[in-house]
Structures are given as structure tokens and as C-alpha cells.
N, C-alpha and C positions, 0 to 999 in steps of 0.2 A: 376219719372225717364223719363230721354230723351229715347226714343227708337230709335233714329238717332245714338245714340254713344255706343247702346248695341247690342253685336252677340251672339246668342245663343251658347252654348259650355256645351256639358255631361260629363265636368270634375267635374262638381258639383252633378253630380248623380252619381257617381262612376264609368262611363264608360269612359276610358279615349281615344276612338277614336273620330272621328267627325261624329255623325250622323249616329249611328248605334245602335244597339240593339233596346232598348225600342223606341228610337226616333222614328224608320221606323215604328214600329205599332202606335203610338200616331199620329204621322203626316202622315200616310197613305193617307188621303185625299188632304194633299196640294201635294203632288208627283203626285198624278192622275190629279189634275187640271193644274201643271204644265205642263207634258206631253202632255195634250190637248191643251193648250196655243202653246208649242213647234210647235206641228204640224201644227200650223195657222200661223206661222211665215216664212217669206222668209228666204232662206238659209242664204243671209248677215245679220241678223239680229238674228240668233242663236249666243248666246255668244260661243267662242272657246272651254272653258272645256267641253260645252255639247253638242260635236258634236256625241258622240257615244250614249249618252243618246236621243239625236231625232232620231239617226236613230236605233235604238230599236224600232221596232215595235211589237204590241199586246202582249199578256200574261201579266205576271208579272215581273217588272223590276229588274234585279239582285240588290241585296243589296249596292253591291261597287257603282254603278252607282246612286241608289236612294240617298244614301249616298252624293254623288258627287252633284247631283240635289240640295238636300237642303242646302248643302254649298254653293252651286251659289246663291238659293234663299234668303240667310242669308245677305249675302254681296252686291247682286246686286238689288238696289232699284228699279232699272226700270223695269228689270223683274219682281221681287215679285209685283210691282206696277198691272204690266198686270194680272199676274195669279189672284191675288186677284178680278181683275175686271170679270174674266171669272170663280169664284170658285161660287157654287150654293149649297155650303154643309151647314151644320149647323153654324149659325151665333156665337155660344154661345160655338163651339168646339175649339179643339186645333189648328186645320189646321186655321182657320178663324183668331184666336188667333195671328200667328205664320205669317201670310200673311199680316194684318192689322195693328197689333201692337199698340193697345189702350194704353192707362196708364195702368199700372200695368200688363200687358201682359206676363212679363216673369214669375212673380210669379205664375199667373195663368196656364200658361203652364206647370211649373214645380208640381203644384199640379195636372194636369191633368196625369203626368208620374208618379207621387207617385201613384197615384188611380190604372193605369194600371200595375204596377209594383207589389204591394199589390195584384191586382190580379191574376196576376202570380203566385205571392208566395203561393197564397191562394188554388189555382188549383194544385200548386206542393205538398202542404201541405196535400190536399185530397186524392191525389194519393198515397203517402205516408202512409197514413191512411189505405185507402183501401189495400194496400200491406202488413201492418202489420195486419191486419183481415185475408188476406190469409195465410199468417205466421201463425197467432194463429190459425187458422182452420186447418193446416197443422200439427203443434206441437200438437195438442188436438188428431187428429187422428191416430199419431203416438204412444201417449201413451195410446190409447186404443188398438191399435194392439198389443203395447208391453204386455198390460194386459191379452190380448186374449191368445199369445202364451205362458206367464207365466203358463196361467191355462191350457193350453194344456200341458205342460211339467210337470207340478203337476199330474195332471191326469195319464197320460203316467208313470210316473214314479210309482203313486202309484199302477198302474194295472199290472206293472212288478212285483212288489213287491208281490201282490196277486198271480200270476202266480207262481212265485217262490214258495210259500208256498205250492201251491196244490203237485206242480212237486214233491216235497220230499216223498209223499205219496203215489205214483202213481207206476206204473211199470216200468221198464227200456225203453222200448219203448215209453211209454206215457212220459217218461222223456226227452227222445231224442227229440221227438216233441216239448214239452214246451220249452225245453231249446232253440230249435231254433227260437220259435216265440218270446222268451226271448230275445233273441240276436237281432231278428228284430226290437222289440220293444227297446232296448238301442240304436240301429244306429237312429232309428226315433227320439229318446230323444237327442241323439247328434246331428243330423241335426237340432232339433226345437231350442236346446240350442245355436247354432252357430247362427242361422237367430234370436234369440234374443240378441246373443251381436250386430250383425249387427244393430237390430232396435235401440238399445241402444246408439249405436254411431251414428246412424242418429237422433235420438232423441237430442243428446248435439250437434250435429251440427245446427240443427234447434233451438235448446234455444239459440246459441250462436249468429247466424242471429238475432233472435227474439229481444235479448237484445241490439245488435248493431242499429239495427233500432228503437228500443225504445229509446235510447240515442240520435240518430240524429232527432228524431220527437220531443224530448225535447228541443234540441238546435234549431230547428227551429220554435218552439214554444216561446221561451225566445227571437229568434232575432227578431220575428213578433212583440213581445210585446213590443221591446225597440226599434222599429222604430222612435216614436217621442220623442221633448225634454220634452212633460209635458207643453209647454206655447203655443200651438198652431201651433208652426213653425217646422220645419224636423233641424236635426243636420247639414246640409251641408248648409242651408241658414239663415246667420248671422239676427241675429235681431238688432245689432248695424248698423246705416248707412255707419260709416266709413268704418267697417269690410266688409259691404256689398259692397262697393266700391272697397275695394281691391280684393275681390272675383271675381267682374265682370274683373278687371283689368287682373287676372288670366286666366280667360275667352278669353279675348281679345289675350292675349299671346298665347294662343293655336292655332290660326289662322294665324299665321305666322308673325306677326308684326315685323319690325325690331328695338328691342328696342335697343340703344347703351349703353355702360357702360364708366363712365368717367375715366380720369386716375389717378394717385396716389394723394392722398391728400396732401395740402400745408405743406412745413418743419414748424416745429415748431419754434415758436419766443420766444423773451427774456421775453419780459413783458406780465404777463398773464392779462385778462380782468377783471373789477370791474363794475358791474353795479353801476350808482351814486347813491348816498344816497338818501333816498326820492321819488326816481323813484318806480312805481310799475310796474312788471315784464307784466301785465295783461291791462297798459294803452296805451294810445298812445304814452305818454311822454317816452316810451321805445323804440319805435321806431325813435323818435325824436333825442333821446340819440345815439342811432345806426349811425344814417346820421352825425350827429355831431363828430363823433369819428376823430381823428387828425392823427391816422395811421390805414393801412388797417387789415380789418378783414376778416375771412371765415366764411360767414353765411350758415349753414344748415339749411333747410325749410323742415319741415315735409308735402310732397305735399297733400296728401288727408286731413289731418287733418286741414291745413290751407283753403283750398278749403272747407271743412265743414264751416268754420267759416265765410267766405267772402261771399259765394254763397249756402245758405242754400238748397234754393229751386231746384236746379239744379246742384250740387257739382260734380257729375259724369260723366258730359259732357265735351266734347271736348272744347265747350264755356269756360267753369270755369277753365280748364286748362289755356286756353290762356290767360283770365283774368288775373290770378295768375301771369302768366310770365309777363304781362304788369303793374301790381302793383310793382313786384319786378325789375321791369326796371326802373321804377318812384324812386324807392327807392335809388338805385344805381345811378342815376342820380343826385338825390339832394345831395349825399354826396359829399364832396369835394375831397374826394380820393377814387380810386377804390378798393371797396369792391369785393371779391369774392363770388358769390352767387351761390348757387347748390341746385337745388329742388331734393327732393329724393323720387323716388315713389315703391312700391311693385312690385317684378316681374320681369323677363327678361328670354329672348331666349338665348340659345348658342351663340357665336359669338363675335363680336368687343367688347373691354372692353373701349375703347375711350369715351371721354365725348361729349355730342353733346349741343353746343351752340345754342342759339336763337339771335335775334338781341337785340342788348342791353347787351351783352355778360352774361346772365343769363342761368346758365348751367342746363341740366335737366339729371338726373341719375335715373337708375332703379335695385333695390337693386339686387345681383348676388346670382347666387347657390341656388334659389328659396326660398332665406330670404327675411324677410320681413323688409320694411323702417325703423321700430325702430330700429331694430338690426345694420343695416348699418350705420345710423345717428350714434348710442353711438359709433360704432368701430370706425369712420371717426374724431369724438372729441378726441379720446384718443391721447394726446400726443401733441394736438394744444393749444397754449398759450393763441393766440388769436382769438376763435373761439367762435360764437354766433347762438345758436340752436334757433329755433321758432318751437315751437309743443305745445300743452296742453295734448299730452299724458302723464301722470304719469310715466309711466315707462321710457320714451325716456328722461323726464325732471330730474328725479332722476340718471339715468344712464350718462347723459352728466354730469350732475353738479358733480358727483363722478370722472370723466375726466376732471374737472376744468372749464369746459363750462359756459359761460353765457347763462342761460336758458329766451327766452322770450317767452309769451303765444301766440298763435295764435289769441286770442281776442285783442292783442296790434295792430297786423297787421290790423284786421277787423276795429277796432276803428278808426287806422291811416287814413285807405281807406275811411271812412266815413267823416272824416273832412279836407282831404287833398283836 
């Protein structure tokens, strides 16, 4: 994976803000190294977004400024290179990976973030277990106290009965004295019973708190136990290379790229297209069939899928996208009529929905409303009688064919490029 086209985003880690939370802890070394580099720069060399960061002296950099500094390092290769030269920390740690970006740096950095998050969750779990132990001790103490007061109440009641029995056979004076003492003991018994009721209520409250915390602890353990997918990866880092590229595209979108959305699809025409007999949809002859059509068609290309089959070694890079545009320009130029060619990629940001055309009339479209390119291509193919879809994705092929489109595989385009 090329580091030149990949920007770090916390979207894949469940944190929707840029460089907050776990990243500030994981990349603390890069922040301190960058602050040192900024102090050594002339005022004219300090990037404008980092003016407040450079003016902050001593102490810990506030999280908003630290996040701004990491974002600038992520996008400013010149500043990142200078900070990398000044960095004298662990050459295998996350800050070094973030600054130098060797092959596979992003996955290693995500692993470091996962480890830091799991460590934090472990500390939270241990704190919860300690609190649970404290509540258990308090519950046990309350139970012992309730038992003691119950015994006192039973003893007092037995003593009162004994006094009542002895008073019956005594003289009137002794009866009055003993009666008074009995009344006092009854009052003591009432107070003890009231205290016992209070302790029972406290015991019930502590038991409810104990049960609630035990339930939360069980959920935390289940959550911790299901953090991985079981195949050595995490649920938010796809193993499929095309889906990984789509994930990275979403990350790039989070940094404010102005991704345009094209205008409405062409109106349907009368005669539907049918692939010529004997032509395989995955062979280069299928592309030559498309070039030789006598009437214009709309060609919808699954961007990442096509790039993967044409430039497998570096299909997520900007050069791979430019290469795909060049290939489709050549295809469009080879046709005697002007096909409308649209490349569809995943993700977009709110804004203009106009199509963006490159040289040669090839349009680039990003799926709207956080949808994926698969859904966009299938929807665009609906109702078009002369539409050709280029994709090897099974769901795209089946959906487009159900809408009447002719589907050519990305392997056909790659084969045509190899022989053209």
C-alpha cells in the first residue's frame, strides 16, 4: 500500500473526530517531536494552521491543538519529514511509524491503537471488579449487621417475656417497677425493629447495585471477548483488498476532500444492448465489442474493482486512478461514436452533486449519501436500455443484469489494456 495516498483517520477506530481520544495517547511522541521542530523553525516556515500550536510554550499541549498538529503532520509531507529527522524515539513505535510511513505502517499503527485501547479497557475492567468487590464486602457487612440486630431483637423480646412472667407473681409495687422496665424494653425493641427495617432496605439497595454492576461487568467481558474477528484481524479492518480500499476512501473523505457528484443519468433509449454471441464477458473481445458499437451507450465502471484488476500491486493509489482514467479515455477515443463513460467510487461529502469530468470526457462520480459504489451503479443502470456495466463484483453483475444492462467483467478491461 502506498503511503503517499493514505491519510490516517480515526473513523475506522470508532472515534469520529480527527486525531482525538486514543490517537493522542498513541502518537504522543510524534506530538512532542513536532513541537520541538516548530520551536526550531523560523516564523515564516511555520504552517499557518499551526500558529497557535507554535505559540504554546511548556506544559502539555491541549488536546484540540494536539489534534490539529497531528492532522497537519498527516497532510504536510514537508513538515512530517522534518519532524521525522528530529525524532529520536523508539524506531519501532507508533510515532515513528506515523512519521516515516514504511510499507504496512497503517495496519501496524492500527494494531498499536488496538493494543492501547485494550489496555485502557483492561484497566476499566479491573476498576469495575475492584468496585464490585467493595460492594460485595459492604453487602456482606450489611447482612452481618442485620443478623446481629435480629438477634438483639429476639433477645429483647425473650427478656420482655421473662419479665412479664415474673411481674405477675410479685407485689403491686414490684409490678409497677417491672411494668415500667418492660415498657422501656418494648420501646427499645421498637427502635431495634425500625433499625432492622432500615438495614433491610439498605441491604436491598446494595443488592440491586451489586446485581447491576455484575450485569455491566458481564457485558464488558463479553464485549472484550468479541473484540476480534477470529481470523487475526479486527472487525473494522477489512481483509478483502477492494473493501480495504473503499475503507481508505472513506478515511480520505473525512479530511475534507471536495468530492463531486455527477448530474442525472442519461435518459433511456429504445433499443436494449445484447452482448454478441460467442463473446465472453471476461475476455478482451468484450471491450472490442463495446468499441465497435454503432450507437452510443452509457458505460458505468466500478472504480476500485477495475483498478484492482488493472493495477493489483498499487490499486489504491492516485496513480492507479489516473491510469484507469487514461485507459477509459483510450477506450472512448477508439470508439467511432461518443460513449458516455462514468467511473463510480464509494463515498462522498455533502456538497455539489455535479459530475466531474477529466480530459477526454471520462466522468468521475462518488456514491452519494454514504452509499457504496455497488448500490449506485445498480441504481443508475435501472431504466437504461443501452447501458454497459464493467465490474467483477457478483452483486453488481446480478443487480445490473436484472435491470437489463450488459455486464462486462473487469478482467476483460485488464486483458484489453494488456493487448492494446
